[in-house]
N, CA, C and O atoms as a CHARMM CRD file, in Angstrom:
* protein
*
  344
    1    1 MET  N    -51.50200 -49.19200  -3.52900 PROA 1      0.00000
    2    1 MET  CA   -52.51400 -49.87800  -4.27800 PROA 1      0.00000
    3    1 MET  C    -53.46000 -48.86400  -4.84600 PROA 1      0.00000
    4    1 MET  O    -53.87400 -47.93600  -4.15100 PROA 1      0.00000
    5    2 ASP  N    -53.82200 -49.03300  -6.15500 PROA 2      0.00000
    6    2 ASP  CA   -54.69600 -48.01800  -6.77400 PROA 2      0.00000
    7    2 ASP  C    -56.16500 -48.23800  -6.40700 PROA 2      0.00000
    8    2 ASP  O    -56.52700 -49.26500  -5.83400 PROA 2      0.00000
    9    3 GLN  N    -56.97400 -47.28800  -6.73500 PROA 3      0.00000
   10    3 GLN  CA   -58.39100 -47.36600  -6.38600 PROA 3      0.00000
   11    3 GLN  C    -59.06300 -48.59800  -6.95000 PROA 3      0.00000
   12    3 GLN  O    -59.81100 -49.27000  -6.24000 PROA 3      0.00000
   13    4 GLU  N    -58.80600 -48.91800  -8.24900 PROA 4      0.00000
   14    4 GLU  CA   -59.44200 -50.09700  -8.78300 PROA 4      0.00000
   15    4 GLU  C    -59.03500 -51.40300  -8.12800 PROA 4      0.00000
   16    4 GLU  O    -59.86500 -52.29000  -7.92500 PROA 4      0.00000
   17    5 ALA  N    -57.76900 -51.51800  -7.80200 PROA 5      0.00000
   18    5 ALA  CA   -57.27300 -52.67400  -7.08500 PROA 5      0.00000
   19    5 ALA  C    -57.99400 -52.79100  -5.75300 PROA 5      0.00000
   20    5 ALA  O    -58.35200 -53.89900  -5.35400 PROA 5      0.00000
   21    6 ARG  N    -58.21600 -51.70700  -5.06500 PROA 6      0.00000
   22    6 ARG  CA   -58.92300 -51.72400  -3.74500 PROA 6      0.00000
   23    6 ARG  C    -60.35800 -52.14000  -3.93100 PROA 6      0.00000
   24    6 ARG  O    -60.86700 -52.88500  -3.09400 PROA 6      0.00000
   25    7 THR  N    -61.04500 -51.71300  -4.96500 PROA 7      0.00000
   26    7 THR  CA   -62.43700 -51.95100  -5.12500 PROA 7      0.00000
   27    7 THR  C    -62.73200 -53.32700  -5.80200 PROA 7      0.00000
   28    7 THR  O    -63.77500 -53.92100  -5.52900 PROA 7      0.00000
   29    8 THR  N    -61.84800 -53.82400  -6.66100 PROA 8      0.00000
   30    8 THR  CA   -62.09200 -55.07400  -7.31900 PROA 8      0.00000
   31    8 THR  C    -61.23900 -56.19600  -6.84100 PROA 8      0.00000
   32    8 THR  O    -61.53500 -57.35600  -7.13000 PROA 8      0.00000
   33    9 GLY  N    -60.18100 -55.90000  -6.11400 PROA 9      0.00000
   34    9 GLY  CA   -59.27800 -56.94300  -5.63800 PROA 9      0.00000
   35    9 GLY  C    -58.11800 -57.17700  -6.55000 PROA 9      0.00000
   36    9 GLY  O    -57.21500 -57.93100  -6.18900 PROA 9      0.00000
   37   10 PHE  N    -58.08700 -56.58600  -7.69400 PROA 10     0.00000
   38   10 PHE  CA   -56.91300 -56.76500  -8.60700 PROA 10     0.00000
   39   10 PHE  C    -56.86200 -55.57800  -9.55500 PROA 10     0.00000
   40   10 PHE  O    -57.88100 -54.95000  -9.84200 PROA 10     0.00000
   41   11 ALA  N    -55.64300 -55.27700 -10.04200 PROA 11     0.00000
   42   11 ALA  CA   -55.45400 -54.12400 -10.94700 PROA 11     0.00000
   43   11 ALA  C    -55.88400 -54.49200 -12.35400 PROA 11     0.00000
   44   11 ALA  O    -55.72400 -55.63400 -12.78300 PROA 11     0.00000
   45   12 ALA  N    -56.43600 -53.50800 -13.07600 PROA 12     0.00000
   46   12 ALA  CA   -56.92900 -53.72400 -14.43800 PROA 12     0.00000
   47   12 ALA  C    -55.86400 -54.23000 -15.35000 PROA 12     0.00000
   48   12 ALA  O    -56.14600 -55.03400 -16.23900 PROA 12     0.00000
   49   13 ASP  N    -54.59800 -53.77200 -15.15600 PROA 13     0.00000
   50   13 ASP  CA   -53.56700 -54.21700 -16.11600 PROA 13     0.00000
   51   13 ASP  C    -53.13900 -55.60000 -15.93000 PROA 13     0.00000
   52   13 ASP  O    -52.36500 -56.10900 -16.74000 PROA 13     0.00000
   53   14 LYS  N    -53.59900 -56.26600 -14.89100 PROA 14     0.00000
   54   14 LYS  CA   -53.25900 -57.66900 -14.70000 PROA 14     0.00000
   55   14 LYS  C    -54.30600 -58.64900 -15.20100 PROA 14     0.00000
   56   14 LYS  O    -54.09700 -59.86200 -15.15800 PROA 14     0.00000
   57   15 ARG  N    -55.44800 -58.12300 -15.68100 PROA 15     0.00000
   58   15 ARG  CA   -56.50600 -58.98900 -16.22700 PROA 15     0.00000
   59   15 ARG  C    -56.06500 -59.43200 -17.59100 PROA 15     0.00000
   60   15 ARG  O    -55.49400 -58.65300 -18.35500 PROA 15     0.00000
   61   16 GLN  N    -56.33300 -60.71200 -17.90800 PROA 16     0.00000
   62   16 GLN  CA   -55.87500 -61.28900 -19.17300 PROA 16     0.00000
   63   16 GLN  C    -56.95300 -61.56200 -20.13900 PROA 16     0.00000
   64   16 GLN  O    -56.72300 -61.48100 -21.34600 PROA 16     0.00000
   65   17 SER  N    -58.18800 -61.90100 -19.65700 PROA 17     0.00000
   66   17 SER  CA   -59.22300 -62.29800 -20.60700 PROA 17     0.00000
   67   17 SER  C    -59.89600 -61.05700 -21.24400 PROA 17     0.00000
   68   17 SER  O    -60.02900 -60.02100 -20.59300 PROA 17     0.00000
   69   18 PRO  N    -60.31700 -61.17500 -22.51900 PROA 18     0.00000
   70   18 PRO  CA   -61.00200 -60.07000 -23.12800 PROA 18     0.00000
   71   18 PRO  C    -62.37600 -59.88200 -22.50200 PROA 18     0.00000
   72   18 PRO  O    -63.05700 -60.84300 -22.14600 PROA 18     0.00000
   73   19 ARG  N    -62.76300 -58.61800 -22.38000 PROA 19     0.00000
   74   19 ARG  CA   -64.04800 -58.29400 -21.77700 PROA 19     0.00000
   75   19 ARG  C    -64.77400 -57.25000 -22.61500 PROA 19     0.00000
   76   19 ARG  O    -64.14300 -56.48900 -23.34900 PROA 19     0.00000
   77   20 ARG  N    -66.02400 -57.21500 -22.51300 PROA 20     0.00000
   78   20 ARG  CA   -66.81300 -56.21400 -23.22700 PROA 20     0.00000
   79   20 ARG  C    -67.06300 -55.02000 -22.33800 PROA 20     0.00000
   80   20 ARG  O    -67.17000 -53.90300 -22.84300 PROA 20     0.00000
   81   21 GLY  N    -67.16000 -55.21000 -21.03600 PROA 21     0.00000
   82   21 GLY  CA   -67.42700 -54.11900 -20.08500 PROA 21     0.00000
   83   21 GLY  C    -66.10400 -53.65200 -19.43500 PROA 21     0.00000
   84   21 GLY  O    -65.33800 -54.45700 -18.90700 PROA 21     0.00000
   85   22 LEU  N    -65.86300 -52.33300 -19.49100 PROA 22     0.00000
   86   22 LEU  CA   -64.64000 -51.77900 -18.88100 PROA 22     0.00000
   87   22 LEU  C    -64.99100 -50.84500 -17.74700 PROA 22     0.00000
   88   22 LEU  O    -66.02500 -50.17900 -17.77700 PROA 22     0.00000
   89   23 SER  N    -64.14300 -50.79600 -16.76200 PROA 23     0.00000
   90   23 SER  CA   -64.31000 -49.81200 -15.67100 PROA 23     0.00000
   91   23 SER  C    -64.06900 -48.44500 -16.19600 PROA 23     0.00000
   92   23 SER  O    -63.65700 -48.27500 -17.34300 PROA 23     0.00000
   93   24 ARG  N    -64.32600 -47.43400 -15.35300 PROA 24     0.00000
   94   24 ARG  CA   -64.06900 -46.05000 -15.73900 PROA 24     0.00000
   95   24 ARG  C    -62.61600 -45.81500 -16.11900 PROA 24     0.00000
   96   24 ARG  O    -62.32500 -45.23500 -17.16500 PROA 24     0.00000
   97   25 ALA  N    -61.71700 -46.26200 -15.27600 PROA 25     0.00000
   98   25 ALA  CA   -60.26500 -46.03300 -15.56000 PROA 25     0.00000
   99   25 ALA  C    -59.87100 -46.80100 -16.77200 PROA 25     0.00000
  100   25 ALA  O    -59.10900 -46.28500 -17.59000 PROA 25     0.00000
  101   26 GLU  N    -60.34300 -48.00500 -16.93800 PROA 26     0.00000
  102   26 GLU  CA   -60.00900 -48.74900 -18.16600 PROA 26     0.00000
  103   26 GLU  C    -60.49500 -48.08500 -19.37500 PROA 26     0.00000
  104   26 GLU  O    -59.78900 -48.04100 -20.38300 PROA 26     0.00000
  105   27 SER  N    -61.74200 -47.52900 -19.32800 PROA 27     0.00000
  106   27 SER  CA   -62.39400 -46.84800 -20.45900 PROA 27     0.00000
  107   27 SER  C    -61.55600 -45.62600 -20.85000 PROA 27     0.00000
  108   27 SER  O    -61.31800 -45.38900 -22.03400 PROA 27     0.00000
  109   28 ALA  N    -61.11700 -44.86500 -19.87500 PROA 28     0.00000
  110   28 ALA  CA   -60.28900 -43.69200 -20.13400 PROA 28     0.00000
  111   28 ALA  C    -58.95500 -44.10700 -20.83500 PROA 28     0.00000
  112   28 ALA  O    -58.52700 -43.50100 -21.81700 PROA 28     0.00000
  113   29 ILE  N    -58.35700 -45.12800 -20.29500 PROA 29     0.00000
  114   29 ILE  CA   -57.07500 -45.63300 -20.93300 PROA 29     0.00000
  115   29 ILE  C    -57.34900 -46.08700 -22.34700 PROA 29     0.00000
  116   29 ILE  O    -56.58000 -45.81600 -23.27000 PROA 29     0.00000
  117   30 TYR  N    -58.52900 -46.82600 -22.50800 PROA 30     0.00000
  118   30 TYR  CA   -58.88200 -47.39900 -23.81200 PROA 30     0.00000
  119   30 TYR  C    -58.98900 -46.29800 -24.88800 PROA 30     0.00000
  120   30 TYR  O    -58.55200 -46.51200 -26.01900 PROA 30     0.00000
  121   31 VAL  N    -59.55900 -45.13100 -24.55800 PROA 31     0.00000
  122   31 VAL  CA   -59.74000 -44.08900 -25.53700 PROA 31     0.00000
  123   31 VAL  C    -58.57300 -43.11700 -25.53400 PROA 31     0.00000
  124   31 VAL  O    -58.50600 -42.20900 -26.36200 PROA 31     0.00000
  125   32 GLY  N    -57.61300 -43.32400 -24.55300 PROA 32     0.00000
  126   32 GLY  CA   -56.39300 -42.51800 -24.60300 PROA 32     0.00000
  127   32 GLY  C    -56.42600 -41.16300 -23.93700 PROA 32     0.00000
  128   32 GLY  O    -55.72900 -40.23900 -24.35600 PROA 32     0.00000
  129   33 VAL  N    -57.25100 -41.04100 -22.88200 PROA 33     0.00000
  130   33 VAL  CA   -57.36400 -39.80200 -22.17600 PROA 33     0.00000
  131   33 VAL  C    -57.28800 -40.01700 -20.66900 PROA 33     0.00000
  132   33 VAL  O    -57.35100 -41.16000 -20.21500 PROA 33     0.00000
  133   34 SER  N    -57.15900 -38.97700 -19.90000 PROA 34     0.00000
  134   34 SER  CA   -57.12600 -39.08500 -18.41700 PROA 34     0.00000
  135   34 SER  C    -58.55000 -39.40500 -17.94900 PROA 34     0.00000
  136   34 SER  O    -59.52400 -39.22500 -18.67900 PROA 34     0.00000
  137   35 VAL  N    -58.63000 -39.87800 -16.72300 PROA 35     0.00000
  138   35 VAL  CA   -59.96400 -40.19100 -16.16200 PROA 35     0.00000
  139   35 VAL  C    -60.74200 -38.86000 -16.01100 PROA 35     0.00000
  140   35 VAL  O    -61.95700 -38.82900 -16.20400 PROA 35     0.00000
  141   36 THR  N    -60.05800 -37.80300 -15.67600 PROA 36     0.00000
  142   36 THR  CA   -60.78200 -36.51500 -15.53300 PROA 36     0.00000
  143   36 THR  C    -61.40100 -36.06300 -16.85100 PROA 36     0.00000
  144   36 THR  O    -62.54700 -35.61400 -16.88400 PROA 36     0.00000
  145   37 LEU  N    -60.63300 -36.18200 -17.94400 PROA 37     0.00000
  146   37 LEU  CA   -61.17000 -35.84100 -19.22600 PROA 37     0.00000
  147   37 LEU  C    -62.23500 -36.78800 -19.69600 PROA 37     0.00000
  148   37 LEU  O    -63.21300 -36.38000 -20.32300 PROA 37     0.00000
  149   38 PHE  N    -62.04400 -38.08700 -19.38600 PROA 38     0.00000
  150   38 PHE  CA   -63.04600 -39.06000 -19.75800 PROA 38     0.00000
  151   38 PHE  C    -64.42700 -38.68500 -19.04200 PROA 38     0.00000
  152   38 PHE  O    -65.49000 -38.70300 -19.66300 PROA 38     0.00000
  153   39 ASP  N    -64.33800 -38.36600 -17.77200 PROA 39     0.00000
  154   39 ASP  CA   -65.53700 -37.97000 -17.01900 PROA 39     0.00000
  155   39 ASP  C    -66.20900 -36.77600 -17.69400 PROA 39     0.00000
  156   39 ASP  O    -67.43200 -36.74800 -17.83200 PROA 39     0.00000
  157   40 GLU  N    -65.40800 -35.78300 -18.11900 PROA 40     0.00000
  158   40 GLU  CA   -65.94200 -34.61300 -18.83600 PROA 40     0.00000
  159   40 GLU  C    -66.64600 -35.00800 -20.14900 PROA 40     0.00000
  160   40 GLU  O    -67.71200 -34.49400 -20.48600 PROA 40     0.00000
  161   41 MET  N    -66.01400 -35.92700 -20.86300 PROA 41     0.00000
  162   41 MET  CA   -66.54500 -36.37000 -22.14400 PROA 41     0.00000
  163   41 MET  C    -67.84900 -37.11500 -21.99000 PROA 41     0.00000
  164   41 MET  O    -68.74500 -36.99200 -22.82500 PROA 41     0.00000
  165   42 VAL  N    -67.96000 -37.90600 -20.90400 PROA 42     0.00000
  166   42 VAL  CA   -69.24100 -38.60900 -20.58900 PROA 42     0.00000
  167   42 VAL  C    -70.29200 -37.57800 -20.25600 PROA 42     0.00000
  168   42 VAL  O    -71.41900 -37.65800 -20.74500 PROA 42     0.00000
  169   43 LYS  N    -69.94500 -36.62500 -19.44100 PROA 43     0.00000
  170   43 LYS  CA   -70.89200 -35.52800 -19.06000 PROA 43     0.00000
  171   43 LYS  C    -71.40100 -34.79200 -20.23300 PROA 43     0.00000
  172   43 LYS  O    -72.60000 -34.53000 -20.32700 PROA 43     0.00000
  173   44 ASP  N    -70.49800 -34.42900 -21.17700 PROA 44     0.00000
  174   44 ASP  CA   -70.90500 -33.60100 -22.34900 PROA 44     0.00000
  175   44 ASP  C    -71.43900 -34.42200 -23.52200 PROA 44     0.00000
  176   44 ASP  O    -71.82800 -33.85400 -24.54300 PROA 44     0.00000
  177   45 GLY  N    -71.46200 -35.74000 -23.39200 PROA 45     0.00000
  178   45 GLY  CA   -72.04400 -36.59900 -24.42300 PROA 45     0.00000
  179   45 GLY  C    -71.09400 -37.08800 -25.46700 PROA 45     0.00000
  180   45 GLY  O    -71.52100 -37.83100 -26.35000 PROA 45     0.00000
  181   46 ARG  N    -69.79100 -36.71600 -25.43400 PROA 46     0.00000
  182   46 ARG  CA   -68.84900 -37.23200 -26.37500 PROA 46     0.00000
  183   46 ARG  C    -68.57000 -38.68100 -26.14200 PROA 46     0.00000
  184   46 ARG  O    -68.22600 -39.38000 -27.09500 PROA 46     0.00000
  185   47 MET  N    -68.69000 -39.16200 -24.98400 PROA 47     0.00000
  186   47 MET  CA   -68.51300 -40.60400 -24.59800 PROA 47     0.00000
  187   47 MET  C    -69.84100 -41.11500 -24.01000 PROA 47     0.00000
  188   47 MET  O    -70.61900 -40.34000 -23.45300 PROA 47     0.00000
  189   48 PRO  N    -70.08200 -42.40200 -24.13800 PROA 48     0.00000
  190   48 PRO  CA   -71.40700 -42.89600 -23.67500 PROA 48     0.00000
  191   48 PRO  C    -71.49400 -42.97800 -22.17700 PROA 48     0.00000
  192   48 PRO  O    -70.48400 -43.00100 -21.47500 PROA 48     0.00000
  193   49 LYS  N    -72.71200 -43.02100 -21.70100 PROA 49     0.00000
  194   49 LYS  CA   -72.95800 -43.24200 -20.28300 PROA 49     0.00000
  195   49 LYS  C    -72.68600 -44.78000 -20.01300 PROA 49     0.00000
  196   49 LYS  O    -72.76000 -45.61900 -20.91100 PROA 49     0.00000
  197   50 PRO  N    -72.38100 -45.06400 -18.76000 PROA 50     0.00000
  198   50 PRO  CA   -72.07000 -46.43900 -18.40400 PROA 50     0.00000
  199   50 PRO  C    -73.35900 -47.24400 -18.24900 PROA 50     0.00000
  200   50 PRO  O    -74.46700 -46.70900 -18.19200 PROA 50     0.00000
  201   51 LYS  N    -73.15200 -48.56000 -18.18500 PROA 51     0.00000
  202   51 LYS  CA   -74.24400 -49.52400 -17.81900 PROA 51     0.00000
  203   51 LYS  C    -74.01100 -49.95900 -16.39600 PROA 51     0.00000
  204   51 LYS  O    -72.88000 -49.94700 -15.90800 PROA 51     0.00000
  205   52 ARG  N    -75.05800 -50.33400 -15.74300 PROA 52     0.00000
  206   52 ARG  CA   -74.95200 -50.81000 -14.36600 PROA 52     0.00000
  207   52 ARG  C    -75.23100 -52.30400 -14.31100 PROA 52     0.00000
  208   52 ARG  O    -76.27300 -52.75500 -14.78600 PROA 52     0.00000
  209   53 ILE  N    -74.34000 -53.05900 -13.75300 PROA 53     0.00000
  210   53 ILE  CA   -74.56700 -54.53700 -13.62700 PROA 53     0.00000
  211   53 ILE  C    -74.47500 -54.72500 -12.08700 PROA 53     0.00000
  212   53 ILE  O    -73.41000 -54.67200 -11.47100 PROA 53     0.00000
  213   54 ASN  N    -75.65400 -54.94200 -11.53800 PROA 54     0.00000
  214   54 ASN  CA   -75.77700 -54.98000 -10.05600 PROA 54     0.00000
  215   54 ASN  C    -75.11200 -53.71000  -9.50200 PROA 54     0.00000
  216   54 ASN  O    -75.53200 -52.60800  -9.85500 PROA 54     0.00000
  217   55 GLY  N    -74.11100 -53.82900  -8.66300 PROA 55     0.00000
  218   55 GLY  CA   -73.46100 -52.63900  -8.12400 PROA 55     0.00000
  219   55 GLY  C    -72.29300 -52.10500  -8.92300 PROA 55     0.00000
  220   55 GLY  O    -71.68300 -51.10100  -8.55600 PROA 55     0.00000
  221   56 ARG  N    -71.98500 -52.77900 -10.01600 PROA 56     0.00000
  222   56 ARG  CA   -70.84200 -52.38800 -10.81600 PROA 56     0.00000
  223   56 ARG  C    -71.21700 -51.47900 -12.00500 PROA 56     0.00000
  224   56 ARG  O    -72.21800 -51.72800 -12.67600 PROA 56     0.00000
  225   57 VAL  N    -70.43600 -50.45200 -12.26100 PROA 57     0.00000
  226   57 VAL  CA   -70.64100 -49.52500 -13.31200 PROA 57     0.00000
  227   57 VAL  C    -69.62300 -49.86500 -14.38100 PROA 57     0.00000
  228   57 VAL  O    -68.42400 -49.89100 -14.10400 PROA 57     0.00000
  229   58 VAL  N    -70.07900 -50.12700 -15.60400 PROA 58     0.00000
  230   58 VAL  CA   -69.12700 -50.50900 -16.68700 PROA 58     0.00000
  231   58 VAL  C    -69.51000 -49.80900 -17.97400 PROA 58     0.00000
  232   58 VAL  O    -70.66900 -49.46100 -18.19700 PROA 58     0.00000
  233   59 TRP  N    -68.52200 -49.61300 -18.80500 PROA 59     0.00000
  234   59 TRP  CA   -68.71900 -49.02900 -20.14800 PROA 59     0.00000
  235   59 TRP  C    -68.61300 -50.10800 -21.18100 PROA 59     0.00000
  236   59 TRP  O    -67.68300 -50.91400 -21.15200 PROA 59     0.00000
  237   60 ASP  N    -69.55900 -50.13600 -22.10000 PROA 60     0.00000
  238   60 ASP  CA   -69.55600 -51.06700 -23.22200 PROA 60     0.00000
  239   60 ASP  C    -68.48800 -50.68800 -24.19500 PROA 60     0.00000
  240   60 ASP  O    -68.49400 -49.57400 -24.71900 PROA 60     0.00000
  241   61 ILE  N    -67.53600 -51.61400 -24.46000 PROA 61     0.00000
  242   61 ILE  CA   -66.41000 -51.29600 -25.32100 PROA 61     0.00000
  243   61 ILE  C    -66.91600 -51.00000 -26.74900 PROA 61     0.00000
  244   61 ILE  O    -66.28100 -50.22200 -27.46200 PROA 61     0.00000
  245   62 TRP  N    -68.01800 -51.58700 -27.17500 PROA 62     0.00000
  246   62 TRP  CA   -68.55000 -51.29100 -28.47100 PROA 62     0.00000
  247   62 TRP  C    -69.07000 -49.85000 -28.58500 PROA 62     0.00000
  248   62 TRP  O    -68.87600 -49.16100 -29.58600 PROA 62     0.00000
  249   63 ALA  N    -69.75000 -49.43000 -27.48400 PROA 63     0.00000
  250   63 ALA  CA   -70.25800 -48.03500 -27.43200 PROA 63     0.00000
  251   63 ALA  C    -69.04300 -47.01800 -27.38800 PROA 63     0.00000
  252   63 ALA  O    -69.11100 -45.92800 -27.95500 PROA 63     0.00000
  253   64 LEU  N    -67.99300 -47.41100 -26.72300 PROA 64     0.00000
  254   64 LEU  CA   -66.78100 -46.56800 -26.69300 PROA 64     0.00000
  255   64 LEU  C    -66.19500 -46.44000 -28.07400 PROA 64     0.00000
  256   64 LEU  O    -65.77800 -45.35500 -28.47900 PROA 64     0.00000
  257   65 ASP  N    -66.15900 -47.54000 -28.80300 PROA 65     0.00000
  258   65 ASP  CA   -65.63500 -47.57400 -30.19000 PROA 65     0.00000
  259   65 ASP  C    -66.45600 -46.66200 -31.08700 PROA 65     0.00000
  260   65 ASP  O    -65.91700 -45.91200 -31.90100 PROA 65     0.00000
  261   66 GLU  N    -67.76400 -46.74400 -30.92100 PROA 66     0.00000
  262   66 GLU  CA   -68.64600 -45.93300 -31.76700 PROA 66     0.00000
  263   66 GLU  C    -68.49600 -44.46400 -31.43400 PROA 66     0.00000
  264   66 GLU  O    -68.41600 -43.63900 -32.34400 PROA 66     0.00000
  265   67 ALA  N    -68.45500 -44.11400 -30.17300 PROA 67     0.00000
  266   67 ALA  CA   -68.24000 -42.70300 -29.74600 PROA 67     0.00000
  267   67 ALA  C    -66.89100 -42.18900 -30.18800 PROA 67     0.00000
  268   67 ALA  O    -66.76500 -41.05400 -30.64700 PROA 67     0.00000
  269   68 PHE  N    -65.87900 -43.03400 -30.04700 PROA 68     0.00000
  270   68 PHE  CA   -64.58800 -42.59400 -30.47200 PROA 68     0.00000
  271   68 PHE  C    -64.52800 -42.29100 -31.98400 PROA 68     0.00000
  272   68 PHE  O    -63.89600 -41.32300 -32.40600 PROA 68     0.00000
  273   69 SER  N    -65.20700 -43.15000 -32.79800 PROA 69     0.00000
  274   69 SER  CA   -65.22800 -42.95800 -34.21200 PROA 69     0.00000
  275   69 SER  C    -65.94000 -41.68400 -34.61800 PROA 69     0.00000
  276   69 SER  O    -65.67900 -41.14500 -35.69300 PROA 69     0.00000
  277   70 GLU  N    -66.85200 -41.18600 -33.75900 PROA 70     0.00000
  278   70 GLU  CA   -67.56200 -39.96300 -34.02300 PROA 70     0.00000
  279   70 GLU  C    -66.81300 -38.73500 -33.63800 PROA 70     0.00000
  280   70 GLU  O    -67.22800 -37.63800 -34.01300 PROA 70     0.00000
  281   71 LEU  N    -65.73400 -38.84600 -32.91300 PROA 71     0.00000
  282   71 LEU  CA   -64.94500 -37.69600 -32.51700 PROA 71     0.00000
  283   71 LEU  C    -64.29900 -37.01900 -33.75700 PROA 71     0.00000
  284   71 LEU  O    -63.92000 -37.71800 -34.69700 PROA 71     0.00000
  285   72 PRO  N    -64.17300 -35.71400 -33.77000 PROA 72     0.00000
  286   72 PRO  CA   -63.55700 -35.05800 -34.93500 PROA 72     0.00000
  287   72 PRO  C    -62.05800 -35.38300 -34.99500 PROA 72     0.00000
  288   72 PRO  O    -61.42500 -35.68600 -33.98400 PROA 72     0.00000
  289   73 ASP  N    -61.51900 -35.30900 -36.20800 PROA 73     0.00000
  290   73 ASP  CA   -60.08700 -35.49800 -36.32400 PROA 73     0.00000
  291   73 ASP  C    -59.40700 -34.18700 -35.89400 PROA 73     0.00000
  292   73 ASP  O    -60.08700 -33.23700 -35.50400 PROA 73     0.00000
  293   74 GLU  N    -58.06600 -34.13500 -35.96400 PROA 74     0.00000
  294   74 GLU  CA   -57.31600 -33.01400 -35.46400 PROA 74     0.00000
  295   74 GLU  C    -57.65700 -31.69200 -36.20400 PROA 74     0.00000
  296   74 GLU  O    -57.38000 -30.61000 -35.68600 PROA 74     0.00000
  297   75 HSD  N    -58.22800 -31.77700 -37.35200 PROA 75     0.00000
  298   75 HSD  CA   -58.56900 -30.54100 -38.09400 PROA 75     0.00000
  299   75 HSD  C    -60.04400 -30.19900 -37.94500 PROA 75     0.00000
  300   75 HSD  O    -60.53700 -29.31000 -38.64000 PROA 75     0.00000
  301   76 GLY  N    -60.75500 -30.87300 -37.06500 PROA 76     0.00000
  302   76 GLY  CA   -62.12400 -30.56700 -36.80700 PROA 76     0.00000
  303   76 GLY  C    -63.19000 -31.31300 -37.59300 PROA 76     0.00000
  304   76 GLY  O    -64.38600 -31.19700 -37.32800 PROA 76     0.00000
  305   77 GLY  N    -62.72400 -32.07300 -38.55800 PROA 77     0.00000
  306   77 GLY  CA   -63.69500 -32.87100 -39.39700 PROA 77     0.00000
  307   77 GLY  C    -63.85400 -34.28900 -38.82600 PROA 77     0.00000
  308   77 GLY  O    -63.07900 -34.76600 -37.99700 PROA 77     0.00000
  309   78 LYS  N    -64.89600 -34.90700 -39.32200 PROA 78     0.00000
  310   78 LYS  CA   -65.13000 -36.32600 -38.99100 PROA 78     0.00000
  311   78 LYS  C    -64.17600 -37.21500 -39.74600 PROA 78     0.00000
  312   78 LYS  O    -63.86800 -36.96600 -40.91100 PROA 78     0.00000
  313   79 ALA  N    -63.69700 -38.27400 -39.06600 PROA 79     0.00000
  314   79 ALA  CA   -62.84800 -39.23900 -39.75200 PROA 79     0.00000
  315   79 ALA  C    -63.71900 -39.90400 -40.78000 PROA 79     0.00000
  316   79 ALA  O    -64.79400 -40.42200 -40.47500 PROA 79     0.00000
  317   80 GLY  N    -63.22500 -39.88100 -42.03700 PROA 80     0.00000
  318   80 GLY  CA   -64.05000 -40.43600 -43.10900 PROA 80     0.00000
  319   80 GLY  C    -63.52200 -41.79600 -43.58000 PROA 80     0.00000
  320   80 GLY  O    -63.97200 -42.28600 -44.61600 PROA 80     0.00000
  321   81 GLY  N    -62.59900 -42.41400 -42.86900 PROA 81     0.00000
  322   81 GLY  CA   -62.07900 -43.71900 -43.25300 PROA 81     0.00000
  323   81 GLY  C    -60.88000 -43.64300 -44.10700 PROA 81     0.00000
  324   81 GLY  O    -60.25300 -44.67300 -44.35500 PROA 81     0.00000
  325   82 SER  N    -60.50700 -42.47700 -44.58600 PROA 82     0.00000
  326   82 SER  CA   -59.30400 -42.35700 -45.40500 PROA 82     0.00000
  327   82 SER  C    -58.11200 -42.11500 -44.46900 PROA 82     0.00000
  328   82 SER  O    -58.12600 -41.26300 -43.58100 PROA 82     0.00000
  329   83 TRP  N    -57.11900 -42.89800 -44.72400 PROA 83     0.00000
  330   83 TRP  CA   -55.88200 -42.77700 -43.91200 PROA 83     0.00000
  331   83 TRP  C    -54.86000 -41.85600 -44.50600 PROA 83     0.00000
  332   83 TRP  O    -53.72700 -41.78100 -44.03200 PROA 83     0.00000
  333   84 ASP  N    -55.25400 -41.15100 -45.54700 PROA 84     0.00000
  334   84 ASP  CA   -54.35900 -40.18400 -46.21200 PROA 84     0.00000
  335   84 ASP  C    -54.22100 -38.94900 -45.34100 PROA 84     0.00000
  336   84 ASP  O    -55.20600 -38.24900 -45.10600 PROA 84     0.00000
  337   85 ILE  N    -53.05600 -38.67700 -44.87400 PROA 85     0.00000
  338   85 ILE  CA   -52.85800 -37.50100 -43.93200 PROA 85     0.00000
  339   85 ILE  C    -52.28400 -36.34800 -44.62900 PROA 85     0.00000
  340   85 ILE  O    -51.85200 -35.39200 -43.98400 PROA 85     0.00000
  341   86 THR  N    -52.25200 -36.38300 -45.97700 PROA 86     0.00000
  342   86 THR  CA   -51.68300 -35.22300 -46.67600 PROA 86     0.00000
  343   86 THR  C    -52.67800 -34.13800 -46.87400 PROA 86     0.00000
  344   86 THR  O    -52.35200 -33.09800 -47.44600 PROA 86     0.00000
């Protein structure tokens, strides 16, 4: 059983309803990186800090979207909305 299943009672990939708040592991998966890299990105400010709901720590999916959009593209520039890869 994974850590999230132990702490929440069920695995993240079994949840069906859409949510705005994601766990740390879900947030890392959402942006396409490992949990270790996600932690580093939160620490250095590339990803947002979590919110606390009682004892639960969650990341706002909208904040993740905004932070992801601000990441540079593979050539070091900001994504400008153009899908032309030439």
